[in-house]
N, C-alpha and C positions, 0 to 999 in steps of 0.2 A: 796644321792648321796654317790659311792663308787669311790675313788682313790686310783691310785700306782704311789708313787713318783710325786704326781701334776698332772697324766694325769687320767681322767674321765673315770673309769672302766664300771659300771654300775648305773641306779637309781633302787632302791629299795622301792616298798612301804609295809610296814611294817604292822602285824595285830596287831592290840590289844586285848589283851589275857586277858586283863580284871581282873588279877589276878596278886599278885606279886611271881616272882621267878616262873611262869608257861610261859614255851616257845615256841617260835615258829621258825619253822626253813623256811628262806627264800633264793633261790637257785637264783645265779648270772646267767642272760643271755650270758655273756662272761665271757671266762675261765682266769685265770691268771697264768702266767708260769715266776717262780724266778729260773734264772739259773746260778746264782753266787751267792759263799757266800759275806755274811755282810750283814749289817743291811737296809732293805724296809720299809717305811713308806706306810702302809697301814689307807688312813682316812675317815672314815665315817661323814659324814655332817649332822645337821638333818635340812630339810629345809621349813617343814611346822608345825607351832602351837608348841606345848612342851607337854614333856609326862616325864613319870617315867620310867626311863631304868633300871636294874639289871642291865647288862650285856651285854656283846656281845663277841661271841664265832667264830671264825675263823675255818671250817674243810678243812683241807688237804686231799679232795679223793683219793690222790694217782692214781696210772695209768697211768697218762701222762708224756712226756719227761722228764728226768733229775730225775726220782721221785724214781730211784731203779730199779732192773732187771725187763727186759717185764714179763708182765704176756701171755703168746702166746695162752693157752688153757684153757677153765675150761668147766667144763660141771657135771650133775649127772646122775646117768644110774640107770634105773627102774627094777624090775625083773620078774617071773612069763608071764602073758600074754602080759606084754607090755617090755619083752627083745629085742626083735629085734627094738624099739624106738629112736629115739634120740633126747635128749633135748638141745643138745648145743648152739640154739638158743634162749634159756628162760635166762630171768633177775636174778632168786635164782637157788641155790645150796641146793638142798633137801637130808636130809640126817635120813633113817628111820630106823629101823628093827622090824617086826611085825612077829607073827607066819603063817601068808601067804602070800607069796614070791610074789604076786601082791603088794604089798604096799611098799617093801624094796627098798632104795633107797642109793647110797653111790654116794659120790662126787670127782672129780680128778679134779687137778689143775696140770698146767706146766709151768715152769719158764725158761729165757734166762737169764745163768748166765755169756753170754758173756762180760759183759760191764766189768766185775768184772775183776781187773788186778793181783789182789794178793788175799791173803786169808784172808776173813772176820773175824772181831775182834767179831763180834757178828751177827747174822741177824733174824728177825722175821718176823713169817708169820704172816701177820694181817688181820683177817676176822669180816666184819660186818655181825650183827648179825639180820636178820629181823626179826623174832618170833621164840618163844621157845613155843611148847604145853607140857603145865604142868612138869616146871622144878623144881627139875636139872635134868638134860639130861648126862648121861657120853658118852664121845666120844672115838675114836682114832685116833690121827695121825698117816699115815704108810709110808714105803717106797715104792716106783715102781721105777725100775731098767730099765724099757720098757718105753722109750719115743717115741716110733714108733706112737702113735694112736694120733686122732684130734677130737676136739669139733665136728665137723661136721658131724663124722664117727660113734663116740665110742656110744656104747650100751652097755646092760648087758651079751650078747651072748662073745662080745669082746673084751672086758674092759682088761687094765695091770692085774696083778697079783702084790698081796702086796709080800716084799721080809722081811718085817721085823715093827717093831714099834719103834716111834718115842717116842710116848709119848701119854698116858692116861691123858684127862682132862675133865673137867665139864663146861659145859654150865646152867646160870643159868636164870631164868625167866625176871633177873631185868637187862639181858646183852642185852634183845631187843633195838635196834636203837643206841647200842654201837658199837665199834670195841673189839674184845678179842686178844691179843698177844700171839703167842707158839713160843719157841725157837727151830730154828731147823739150828743152826750154826755148829755141826757135818755134817749133811747130805748135806748141802750146801759144803760146806770145801771139802766132798767125789766127787760130783756131777762133781764141777767145775773140774777138775781134771779129768774123764772121756771122757765127751762129753758136758759139757757146758750148760747142761739142767738139771732141779730135777724137778720129777714130785712126786706129795704127793695126798694120800688119804684117807678119811675121812669117816668111818664110826662109828656106833653106834656101843659098847659094852656093856656087863652085858646081862642081861632076856631080851627078847622078850616082847615089849609091843607098843604101839601105839604112844610114845612119840616122835615128830618132831623136828629137827632143822633147821631152813631155812637160808642161809646165803645168803650175796648178788653176786651175780656175773659179770663180767667184762663187759655185757651187760646192768648192772646198771649202778647210778652215784658211786657205792661206792662198787666199785669190788676189791678183793683179792690184793694185795700187799704186798712185798719183800721189808722190811726194811733193809738195810745190814748196816752197819758202818764197817771202816778198812779198806775195799777191793776193792778201787781204782774205785770206782766206776765211771762215766764219766758223768758227768750233774751236776745239782745242787741236791739237795737233800730233806728231807720233810722239811715244814716252821713249825720254831719255832715261837711260837707266846709269846710276854711278856702282861701276862694280862692287860686287861684296864677294872675297875670297876666303872661304873655310878649309880647317886642318881637320877639326872634331868637333863634333856636338855630343851632349849626353841629354838623357832626357832633362825637357824644358827649357833647351840653351833655345837661343832666337837671333835669328840674322834679319837685319834692319835695310830695306834697301830704298834708296830715295830715287822717287823718279817725279821728271816734270813734264807736262803737258806746254809745249811749246808753239 
């Protein structure tokens, strides 16, 4: 049973992985929104049998109210014979560069910055890596000034152009299943004063090959997010969890985890 400040949120069945330090992810069917700063007790109670449990990790998937600037649109585009196709409804953002344009893909993301009342001291673009084909894969995060595109209409033929490089970065095979963070503070500063929107382009760099990186889109459970501190963003922030490590439990045992919305 999972409860927040004494209120039952969900009942979750946990699969026995059969091995120490081998993990399984269980998703709550009910969402939890923490909207104000201060401690919140998230309690997990084990009500059946006994078990050995290495640790519990709560994942804040972002993208909800109070979690920072809203992700308005995201989509990848594909070249060649697919240049007029739209992929905005897909749960993935694919990035690839090959010798054949039919397989080239680039990803676009657009955030609403209107919730920021002042300049951010730090802004991180956080992307969940779904899969990596033969990492390491070199990528570029680029600036886009044209924010008029939408995820339901953008394609390779009408995609907005890049106006400069934010940074080059590399995705490793070991990053699959994890979030990576990219510093975009300067670009967010600049775009907030223009029209309160920021569009990012992710594309391959280096030589052409068949390596591809697939990120989660906002149509998935782990969409891209913009983690801003010091920007006066309304609502609560990311969930900060004080780690709780367990060795074993018995029926009725409880693990309490303190979370703050900061």
